[in-house]
SEDRENLUM-655612 format. One line per field, with one value per residue: residue number from 1; residue in three letters; x, y, z of N, C-alpha, C in turn. Coordinates in Angstrom, 2 decimals, padded with zeros to 5 digits. Layout:
<pts>
lotor <- NUM|... .
nudo <- ALA|... .
n_xx <- X|... .
n_yy <- Y|... .
n_zz <- Z|... .
ca_xx <- X|... .
ca_yy <- Y|... .
ca_zz <- Z|... .
c_xx <- X|... .
c_yy <- Y|... .
c_zz <- Z|... .
</pts>
This chain:
<pts>
lotor <- 1|2|3|4|5|6|7|8|9|10|11|12|13|14|15|16|17|18|19|20|21|22|23|24|25|26|27|28|29|30|31|32|33|34|35|36|37|38|39|40|41|42|43|44|45|46|47|48|49|50|51|52|53|54|55|56|57|58|59|60|61|62|63|64|65|66|67|68|69|70|71|72|73|74|75|76|77|78|79|80|81|82|83|84|85|86|87|88|89|90|91|92|93|94|95|96|97|98|99|100|101|102|103|104|105|106|107|108|109|110|111|112|113|114|115|116|117|118|119|120|121|122|123|124|125|126|127|128|129|130|131|132|133|134|135|136|137|138|139|140 .
nudo <- MET|THR|PHE|LEU|CYS|PHE|THR|SER|ILE|TYR|ALA|GLN|CYS|GLU|LYS|GLY|SER|LEU|TYR|ASP|ASN|LEU|PHE|PHE|THR|ASN|GLY|ILE|CYS|GLU|LYS|ASP|PHE|ILE|VAL|GLU|PHE|LEU|SER|PHE|GLY|LYS|ASN|PRO|LEU|ILE|ASN|VAL|GLN|ASN|GLU|VAL|LYS|ASN|GLU|PHE|LYS|GLY|LYS|ILE|LYS|ARG|LEU|PRO|ASN|SER|SER|VAL|ALA|PHE|LEU|TYR|ASN|GLY|THR|ARG|TYR|TYR|ILE|SER|VAL|ASP|ASN|LYS|CYS|ASP|LEU|SER|LYS|ILE|SER|LYS|GLY|ASP|SER|ILE|ARG|VAL|LYS|ILE|VAL|PHE|PHE|GLU|ASP|ILE|ARG|GLN|PRO|HIS|LYS|TYR|GLU|ASN|TYR|PHE|ALA|LEU|ILE|LYS|LYS|ILE|THR|LEU|TYR|SER|PRO|ALA|PRO|ALA|LEU|GLU|ASP|ILE|TYR|THR|LYS|GLU|ASN|PRO .
n_xx <- 040.62|041.11|040.30|041.62|042.11|040.19|038.99|036.91|036.10|034.00|033.34|033.53|034.95|037.31|040.76|043.48|045.31|044.44|046.21|046.97|047.20|047.16|046.79|048.20|047.48|048.81|049.90|047.84|045.44|042.25|039.97|037.15|035.83|034.17|033.71|034.00|032.82|034.46|035.23|035.65|038.12|040.58|042.74|045.90|047.83|047.80|049.61|052.12|055.38|056.01|057.17|056.33|053.56|053.37|054.02|051.75|049.77|050.33|049.18|046.56|043.64|042.89|044.22|043.03|040.82|039.96|040.07|039.23|038.55|038.54|037.63|039.04|039.04|039.78|041.86|042.80|042.43|043.36|042.54|042.94|040.22|038.33|037.37|034.81|033.23|030.42|029.90|027.93|025.69|026.58|027.34|029.16|030.15|028.61|028.34|030.15|030.63|033.58|035.29|038.47|041.34|044.54|047.88|050.60|053.19|053.45|054.05|052.57|052.97|053.52|055.90|056.39|055.80|053.48|051.38|050.14|046.83|043.50|040.25|037.63|034.89|032.07|029.60|026.68|026.44|025.28|023.42|024.47|023.13|020.40|020.38|018.08|017.44|019.42|019.48|017.00|014.06|013.93|016.50|018.71 .
n_yy <- 011.41|010.18|010.98|010.07|010.79|012.22|014.63|016.12|019.26|020.88|022.42|025.65|026.29|024.96|025.35|026.82|026.57|026.43|024.69|022.88|019.57|017.97|015.14|013.19|011.30|009.71|012.20|014.04|015.80|016.23|018.47|019.67|022.81|025.19|028.50|032.12|034.03|036.56|037.94|037.74|037.50|038.26|035.62|035.41|033.79|034.06|035.97|034.87|033.44|031.59|028.96|028.25|028.26|026.09|023.96|023.88|023.35|020.75|019.35|020.21|020.63|023.09|026.33|028.25|031.09|032.79|033.76|033.20|035.15|034.64|034.17|032.13|030.83|033.36|034.11|035.47|034.22|033.72|032.02|030.04|029.28|026.72|026.85|025.95|026.47|028.11|031.36|033.19|033.40|034.05|036.14|038.80|038.02|035.74|032.40|029.79|026.53|025.09|022.96|021.95|021.14|020.01|020.04|018.05|018.16|020.65|024.04|027.07|029.95|032.36|033.11|030.38|028.68|027.29|024.48|024.14|025.07|024.42|025.45|023.34|023.06|025.00|025.72|027.29|027.79|029.20|032.04|035.48|037.65|039.78|043.36|044.51|042.65|042.95|045.68|047.10|048.98|048.91|048.30|050.19 .
n_zz <- 037.11|040.31|043.60|046.53|049.12|051.56|053.64|056.00|057.32|059.26|061.46|062.63|064.83|064.76|064.98|063.23|060.14|056.63|055.58|057.49|058.79|056.40|054.40|052.04|049.12|046.46|045.77|046.07|048.01|049.33|050.75|052.64|053.61|055.71|055.07|055.16|052.61|050.78|048.35|044.76|042.18|039.64|038.71|040.11|039.00|036.30|035.62|036.13|035.39|032.33|032.67|035.21|034.84|033.05|034.73|036.37|034.47|033.80|035.85|036.24|034.19|032.92|033.32|035.96|035.64|037.62|041.13|044.59|047.41|050.87|054.35|056.83|059.94|060.89|059.22|056.13|052.87|049.45|046.82|043.90|041.71|040.25|036.84|036.34|038.52|039.93|040.76|040.88|042.60|045.07|047.80|049.43|052.70|052.93|054.18|052.92|051.55|050.64|048.45|048.41|046.58|047.20|046.04|046.37|045.21|044.05|044.61|045.89|043.85|045.18|047.34|047.62|049.78|050.60|049.69|046.35|045.85|044.82|044.35|043.90|044.11|045.05|047.37|048.60|051.99|054.11|053.73|054.01|056.54|055.70|055.35|056.42|058.32|060.17|060.95|062.58|063.48|066.24|066.88|065.89 .
ca_xx <- 041.47|040.42|040.83|041.48|042.20|039.09|038.81|035.92|036.16|032.81|033.19|034.31|035.78|038.61|041.80|044.58|045.41|043.94|047.29|047.22|046.65|046.94|047.26|048.21|047.51|049.21|050.20|046.61|044.60|041.02|039.32|036.02|035.88|033.15|034.47|033.22|033.16|034.75|035.15|036.39|038.86|041.47|043.72|047.25|048.67|047.81|050.78|053.39|056.21|055.53|057.60|055.45|052.26|053.47|053.98|050.35|048.98|050.54|048.38|045.16|043.32|042.95|044.60|041.84|040.75|039.56|040.40|038.24|039.05|037.66|038.19|038.95|039.64|040.34|042.92|042.31|043.05|043.01|042.88|042.42|038.95|038.09|036.54|033.44|032.50|029.47|029.98|026.92|024.68|027.28|027.56|030.11|029.63|027.96|029.10|030.16|031.40|034.49|036.06|039.79|042.30|045.92|048.83|051.80|054.44|053.44|053.94|051.99|054.05|053.83|056.84|056.62|055.74|052.31|051.00|049.19|045.46|042.51|038.86|036.94|033.44|031.58|028.16|026.22|026.16|024.33|023.54|024.68|021.86|020.06|020.50|016.86|017.45|020.41|019.08|015.57|013.72|014.24|017.94|019.28 .
ca_yy <- 011.44|009.76|011.56|009.07|011.41|013.15|015.01|017.18|020.11|021.71|023.27|026.86|026.43|024.36|026.35|026.46|027.00|025.50|023.78|021.96|018.21|017.47|013.78|013.04|010.01|009.95|013.61|014.83|015.77|016.99|018.80|020.59|023.82|026.22|029.75|033.34|034.57|037.99|038.45|036.97|038.37|037.67|034.68|035.96|032.88|034.49|036.82|034.23|033.04|030.44|027.66|027.97|027.90|024.74|023.02|023.76|022.74|019.31|018.77|020.60|020.72|024.48|027.30|029.02|032.52|033.56|033.31|033.58|035.61|034.22|034.07|030.85|030.98|034.70|034.35|035.71|033.42|034.05|030.74|029.81|028.56|026.02|027.63|025.42|026.90|029.22|032.33|034.23|033.52|034.21|037.54|039.05|037.67|034.43|031.21|028.86|025.30|024.96|021.73|022.38|020.10|020.41|019.27|017.89|018.45|021.99|025.09|028.34|030.80|033.43|032.68|028.93|028.06|026.42|023.65|024.74|024.69|024.77|025.23|022.55|023.17|025.99|025.69|028.23|027.11|030.05|033.41|036.56|038.28|041.00|044.57|044.74|041.73|043.44|047.00|047.26|050.23|048.74|048.12|050.93 .
ca_zz <- 038.28|041.51|044.82|047.56|050.45|051.77|055.03|056.12|058.51|059.19|062.63|062.56|066.02|064.49|064.88|062.36|058.76|055.61|055.23|058.59|058.75|055.05|054.19|050.59|048.45|045.07|045.59|046.12|049.21|049.12|052.02|052.65|054.66|055.75|055.12|054.89|051.29|050.74|046.98|043.77|041.29|038.65|039.23|039.97|038.22|034.90|035.42|036.47|034.26|031.56|033.20|036.34|034.25|032.49|035.85|036.78|033.40|033.83|036.94|036.09|032.76|032.46|034.33|036.35|035.33|038.80|042.48|045.59|048.70|051.96|055.70|057.52|061.26|061.04|058.26|054.77|051.82|048.07|046.20|042.55|041.67|038.99|035.92|036.33|039.73|039.74|041.85|040.64|043.66|046.35|048.15|050.51|054.02|052.92|054.56|051.79|051.70|049.52|048.32|047.95|046.25|047.43|045.25|047.20|044.53|043.47|045.62|045.45|043.36|046.13|048.39|047.49|051.11|050.75|048.56|045.44|046.19|043.81|044.77|042.88|044.24|046.01|047.61|049.62|053.24|054.82|053.23|054.97|056.89|054.96|056.18|057.19|059.45|061.13|061.43|062.72|064.19|067.64|067.02|064.75 .
c_xx <- 040.63|041.10|040.56|041.50|041.07|038.92|037.81|036.13|034.98|032.72|034.09|035.19|037.13|039.64|042.86|044.39|044.73|044.95|047.67|046.57|046.27|047.56|047.10|048.21|047.77|049.39|049.02|045.96|043.41|040.35|038.15|036.17|034.62|033.90|033.52|033.71|033.38|034.57|035.78|037.07|039.73|042.47|045.12|048.19|048.75|049.07|052.11|054.12|055.71|055.94|056.76|054.08|052.29|053.43|052.54|049.54|049.20|049.68|046.89|044.89|043.45|043.35|043.38|041.95|040.56|040.10|039.33|038.97|038.04|038.41|037.99|039.72|040.38|041.47|042.32|043.13|042.55|043.49|042.20|041.15|038.75|037.12|035.08|032.61|031.65|029.49|028.85|025.92|025.30|027.59|028.56|029.44|028.93|028.91|029.00|030.98|032.27|035.18|037.38|040.67|043.70|046.83|050.18|053.08|054.47|053.25|053.29|053.13|054.44|054.64|057.12|056.61|054.63|052.08|050.05|047.81|044.52|041.12|038.13|035.42|033.11|030.08|027.83|025.85|025.12|024.49|023.77|023.33|021.64|020.14|019.25|016.74|018.39|019.94|017.57|015.30|014.07|015.75|018.64|020.79 .
c_yy <- 011.09|010.39|010.58|009.64|012.41|013.39|016.14|017.94|021.05|022.70|024.49|027.05|025.75|025.47|025.87|026.98|026.00|024.39|022.83|020.61|017.75|016.08|013.47|011.58|010.30|011.45|014.55|014.70|016.69|017.21|019.75|021.54|024.69|027.53|030.92|033.95|036.08|038.55|037.45|037.96|037.57|036.74|035.25|035.05|033.27|035.30|036.16|033.78|031.75|029.09|027.27|027.56|026.48|023.68|022.80|023.02|021.24|018.61|019.09|020.87|022.13|025.38|028.14|030.50|033.37|032.94|033.83|034.02|035.20|034.22|032.66|030.99|032.31|035.03|034.48|034.87|033.90|032.87|030.63|028.97|027.97|026.83|027.16|025.88|028.13|030.12|033.35|034.42|033.72|035.68|037.64|038.75|036.33|033.37|030.24|027.63|025.19|023.60|022.13|021.15|020.70|019.47|019.24|018.36|019.80|022.99|026.32|029.24|031.93|032.85|031.17|028.20|027.02|025.59|024.42|024.19|025.19|024.46|024.54|022.70|024.20|025.83|026.67|027.43|027.88|031.47|034.40|037.18|039.55|042.19|044.81|043.79|042.22|044.74|047.10|048.58|050.12|048.68|048.84|050.77 .
c_zz <- 039.50|042.72|045.95|048.96|050.60|053.25|055.07|057.42|058.40|060.34|062.52|063.79|065.84|064.33|063.91|060.95|057.84|055.35|056.36|058.31|057.34|054.93|052.71|050.18|046.98|044.79|045.69|047.50|048.97|050.47|051.78|053.83|054.58|055.98|054.89|053.58|051.39|049.34|046.03|042.83|040.34|039.33|039.03|039.18|036.75|034.61|035.76|035.22|033.61|032.13|034.42|035.83|033.70|033.58|036.32|035.73|033.32|034.86|036.83|034.61|032.21|033.61|034.68|035.98|036.58|040.08|043.43|046.85|049.77|053.26|056.23|058.83|061.41|060.09|056.87|053.78|050.46|047.23|044.84|042.61|040.28|038.13|035.90|037.53|039.43|040.97|041.80|041.78|045.03|046.58|049.29|051.86|054.08|053.46|053.39|052.17|050.45|049.59|047.68|047.72|046.43|046.66|045.98|046.50|043.81|044.61|045.03|044.98|044.32|047.29|048.37|048.83|051.21|049.50|047.65|045.78|045.10|044.36|043.63|042.93|045.30|046.13|048.72|050.86|054.03|054.28|054.36|055.30|056.07|055.90|057.00|058.37|060.55|061.77|061.43|063.44|065.67|067.89|065.86|064.64 .
</pts>
């Protein structure tokens, strides 16, 4: 599958939602974001009805097992993450770069308002400061 639409947003001062300014080519849009990692957990799609799962499986090879919670412009998101993504070196508070693929003809099962999104790649952008860097004897 070739992704023809690629937009990069690196500045955290950008205001808006992940779903703003999406431009689709052949039903796909791919964007990069810098976000604050919060946690990862079970993909809620595992519990949706079979007909919804079948719709996703037609567009992606395997239904993701996990999702990632993160902050972007002060809003919390919980988005499915590709099974190939390595989350082992990421900690709460880290700045990470996520590559997200949006599917124009599939809606998120929760309220069906937003496009289905899948995190295809995660890279550490900046680790969270260590506690010893934050709390010093001079600044308790």
